[in-house]
C-alpha positions as CSV (number, residue, x, y, z in Angstrom):
1,M,27.4,15.7,10.7
2,R,24.8,18.0,13.0
3,P,22.1,15.7,14.7
4,R,18.9,16.3,13.5
5,A,16.5,18.4,16.0
6,S,14.0,16.5,17.9
7,K,10.5,17.6,17.8
8,Q,7.4,17.2,19.7
9,Y,4.4,15.0,19.0
10,E,0.7,14.2,20.2
11,A,-0.2,10.8,19.0
12,V,-2.4,7.7,19.9
13,V,-0.5,4.4,20.4
14,L,-1.5,1.4,18.1
15,Q,1.0,-1.1,19.0
16,Q,4.2,-1.9,20.8
17,I,6.7,-4.7,20.0
18,R,9.4,-5.9,22.2
19,Y,12.9,-5.2,20.9
20,G,15.8,-6.6,22.4
21,D,16.3,-7.1,26.1
22,S,14.6,-3.8,27.4
23,S,13.5,-1.9,24.5
24,V,10.2,-1.5,22.6
25,I,9.3,-0.6,18.8
26,V,5.9,1.8,19.0
27,K,3.8,2.5,16.3
28,V,1.3,5.6,16.7
29,Y,-1.1,7.8,14.8
30,S,0.0,11.2,15.2
31,R,-2.1,14.5,14.8
32,S,0.5,16.1,12.6
33,E,2.4,13.2,10.7
34,G,-0.1,10.4,10.6
35,V,1.7,6.9,11.0
36,M,4.8,6.8,12.8
37,S,7.2,4.5,14.6
38,F,9.8,4.9,17.1
39,I,11.9,2.9,19.5
40,A,11.8,3.6,23.1
41,R,14.9,2.3,24.9
42,N,14.9,0.7,28.1
43,A,10.9,1.1,28.1
44,R,10.9,-2.4,29.9
45,K,13.5,-1.0,32.6
46,P,11.8,2.5,33.5
47,V,14.0,5.4,32.9
48,K,13.0,9.0,33.5
49,G,9.4,8.2,33.6
50,I,9.1,6.2,30.3
51,T,7.7,2.8,30.7
52,G,6.0,0.2,28.7
53,A,2.7,1.4,30.4
54,L,2.7,4.4,28.4
55,F,2.7,2.5,25.2
56,Q,-0.8,0.2,25.8
57,P,-3.2,0.2,22.9
58,L,-5.3,3.4,22.3
59,T,-3.3,5.5,24.9
60,Q,-3.0,9.0,23.9
61,I,0.4,10.5,24.5
62,E,2.7,13.6,23.9
63,F,6.3,12.8,23.2
64,V,9.6,14.2,21.8
65,A,11.6,12.2,19.2
66,A,14.5,12.8,17.4
67,P,14.6,11.3,13.6
68,S,16.9,8.8,12.5
69,A,20.0,9.7,11.1
70,N,18.8,7.6,7.8
71,S,15.7,7.9,6.3
72,D,14.9,4.0,6.7
73,G,15.6,4.1,10.4
74,L,13.3,4.4,13.4
75,A,12.9,7.6,15.4
76,I,14.7,7.7,18.8
77,L,12.2,8.6,21.6
78,R,13.6,11.3,23.9
79,E,10.7,12.1,26.4
80,A,6.9,11.0,26.9
81,R,3.9,11.9,28.9
82,L,0.4,10.5,29.1
83,I,-2.5,12.5,28.1
84,Q,-5.4,9.8,28.6
85,T,-5.9,6.3,27.9
86,A,-8.5,3.7,27.0
87,A,-6.6,0.9,29.1
88,V,-9.0,-0.7,32.0
89,S,-8.8,-2.2,35.1
90,G,-7.9,-6.0,35.0
91,G,-11.6,-6.7,36.1
92,D,-13.2,-5.1,33.4
93,V,-12.8,-8.1,30.7
94,I,-15.4,-6.9,28.2
95,R,-14.0,-3.1,28.0
96,G,-10.6,-4.4,27.8
97,C,-11.2,-6.9,24.9
98,I,-13.2,-3.9,23.3
99,V,-10.0,-1.9,23.5
100,L,-7.8,-4.6,22.0
101,F,-10.2,-5.0,19.2
102,L,-10.4,-1.4,18.2
103,A,-6.6,-1.0,18.3
104,E,-6.2,-3.9,16.1
105,V,-8.8,-2.7,13.6
106,L,-7.1,0.7,13.3
107,L,-3.6,-1.0,13.2
108,S,-5.0,-3.1,10.1
109,T,-7.0,-0.2,8.6
110,I,-4.7,3.1,9.1
111,R,-1.9,3.1,6.3
112,Q,-1.5,6.5,5.5
113,H,1.5,8.7,6.6
114,E,-0.4,11.8,6.2
115,A,-2.0,13.6,8.9
116,D,-5.9,13.5,9.0
117,E,-7.5,15.5,11.6
118,E,-11.0,14.0,11.1
119,L,-9.7,10.5,11.4
120,Y,-7.4,11.6,14.6
121,G,-10.4,13.3,16.2
122,F,-12.5,10.3,15.7
123,I,-10.1,8.1,17.7
124,I,-10.0,10.5,20.3
125,E,-13.6,10.5,20.7
126,T,-13.5,6.8,20.8
127,I,-11.0,6.7,23.6
128,E,-13.1,9.3,25.7
129,H,-16.3,7.3,24.8
130,I,-15.0,3.8,25.8
131,Q,-14.1,5.2,29.4
132,I,-17.5,6.4,30.0
133,C,-19.6,4.3,28.0
134,E,-22.4,2.5,30.1
135,E,-22.4,-1.3,30.5
136,N,-25.6,-1.7,28.3
137,E,-23.8,0.3,25.3
138,L,-20.9,-2.0,25.5
139,N,-22.3,-4.9,23.3
140,D,-22.8,-2.6,20.3
141,F,-19.7,-0.3,20.9
142,P,-17.4,-2.5,18.4
143,L,-20.2,-2.5,15.6
144,I,-21.1,1.2,16.0
145,F,-17.3,1.8,15.9
146,L,-16.9,-0.2,12.6
147,V,-19.6,1.6,10.9
148,Q,-18.3,5.1,11.9
149,L,-14.9,4.4,10.8
150,S,-15.9,3.1,7.5
151,D,-17.6,6.3,6.8
152,I,-14.5,8.3,7.8
153,L,-12.4,6.1,5.5
154,G,-14.8,6.7,2.5
155,F,-16.7,3.5,2.0
156,G,-19.5,3.6,4.5
157,P,-22.3,1.3,3.4
158,T,-25.2,3.0,1.9
159,D,-28.4,2.6,4.1
160,D,-31.2,2.3,1.3
161,Y,-32.9,-0.7,3.2
162,S,-36.6,-1.4,2.4
163,K,-38.8,-4.4,2.6
164,D,-38.4,-5.1,-0.7
165,N,-34.6,-4.6,-0.7
166,S,-33.4,-6.2,2.2
167,V,-30.5,-8.2,1.5
168,F,-27.2,-6.3,1.8
169,W,-24.4,-7.0,-1.0
170,L,-21.2,-6.4,0.8
171,L,-19.2,-6.0,-2.4
172,E,-21.5,-3.2,-3.7
173,G,-22.2,-1.8,-0.3
174,K,-26.0,-1.5,-1.1
175,F,-29.2,-3.3,-0.3
176,Y,-30.9,-5.3,-3.0
177,R,-34.0,-7.7,-3.6
178,F,-32.1,-10.9,-3.9
179,A,-29.1,-12.7,-2.8
180,P,-25.9,-12.1,-5.3
181,G,-24.9,-15.5,-5.9
182,N,-21.3,-16.5,-4.8
183,E,-20.6,-13.1,-3.5
184,A,-20.7,-12.3,0.2
185,F,-24.1,-10.6,1.7
186,I,-26.1,-10.0,4.8
187,D,-29.4,-12.0,4.6
188,S,-32.9,-10.6,4.6
189,R,-33.4,-11.9,8.3
190,E,-30.6,-9.5,9.3
191,G,-30.9,-6.8,6.8
192,E,-33.3,-4.8,9.0
193,G,-31.1,-4.9,12.2
194,F,-28.2,-4.0,9.9
195,S,-30.1,-1.0,8.7
196,L,-30.9,-0.1,12.1
197,L,-27.1,-0.5,13.1
198,L,-26.4,2.2,10.4
199,K,-28.9,4.7,11.5
200,A,-27.6,4.2,15.1
201,A,-23.8,4.8,14.1
202,R,-24.9,8.0,12.2
203,T,-27.4,9.5,14.2
204,G,-27.2,8.2,17.8
205,S,-30.8,6.4,17.6
206,G,-31.4,3.7,19.7
207,L,-30.3,-0.1,19.1
208,S,-31.7,-3.6,20.2
209,L,-30.0,-6.6,18.7
210,T,-29.9,-10.1,20.0
211,G,-26.6,-11.6,20.6
212,S,-26.7,-13.9,17.6
213,S,-27.4,-11.0,15.6
214,R,-24.6,-8.9,16.9
215,R,-22.1,-11.7,16.4
216,Y,-23.4,-12.1,12.9
217,L,-23.2,-8.5,12.1
218,L,-19.7,-8.2,13.3
219,R,-18.4,-10.8,11.2
220,Q,-20.2,-9.3,8.2
221,L,-18.7,-5.7,8.9
222,L,-15.1,-7.4,9.0
223,S,-15.8,-9.0,5.9
224,Y,-17.2,-5.6,4.5
225,F,-13.9,-4.1,5.4
226,A,-12.0,-6.6,3.8
227,C,-13.8,-6.2,0.6
228,H,-13.4,-2.3,0.4
229,H,-10.1,-1.8,2.3
230,Q,-7.1,-3.3,0.1
231,G,-4.4,-4.8,2.2
232,M,-6.5,-5.3,5.4
233,S,-4.9,-7.9,7.4
234,T,-6.8,-10.7,9.4
235,I,-8.6,-9.5,12.8
236,K,-7.8,-11.9,15.5
237,S,-9.4,-10.5,18.4
238,H,-12.9,-10.7,17.2
239,E,-13.0,-14.1,17.9
240,I,-12.5,-13.5,21.7
241,L,-15.3,-10.8,21.4
242,H,-17.7,-13.4,20.0
243,T,-17.5,-15.5,23.3
244,I,-18.2,-12.6,25.4
245,L,-20.6,-10.2,23.7
246,S,-24.4,-11.2,24.8
């Protein structure tokens, strides 16, 4: 049987998993194919410039891979080169934790195997922005990201806040006058701050939140994703963010 031809792709790394003594399995979101996985042989024993460092979370790469001989197998990496990376120096703890959080959210929410140019472009813009983001913007970056991602995925919150309707129901995705019984909600004390967050994410307006409000809204936004994105797995890295975001 003639071997299947290799193809070139552009993609963003979502995850790498150790495989055997020297290889890694890499999951990416590619511009042309959506979610893909391939095996990088000897990536932990560098050969031809292919190293595990190329496959850090939120690294944009260009690579050549050969499809597996069977439909259920992994593609085989042939070549890879770096385009850009969101990876940061070891001393930038906050930025590094944010990168890991963003990658975990994307890994949990992006399921489709079809290409989506808007989603891919958003991820690239996120990588570029995290590199130049000012220190005073970093604390709000994860919340802004979650709102913008929810908009792209089609379940963005409705910003119909008013003094009379200041309680946000997570399941309904709207503001109401009163709390919804046993269902999850953002209380009226944080309702205005949540509305300001939605405006900041969508218009680029300024945002000023206290540390406690920021941590509260981060937890509630993740609960909102769980309500509206079927199959979303538990995000663990936000616990680290809670300890470092001021």
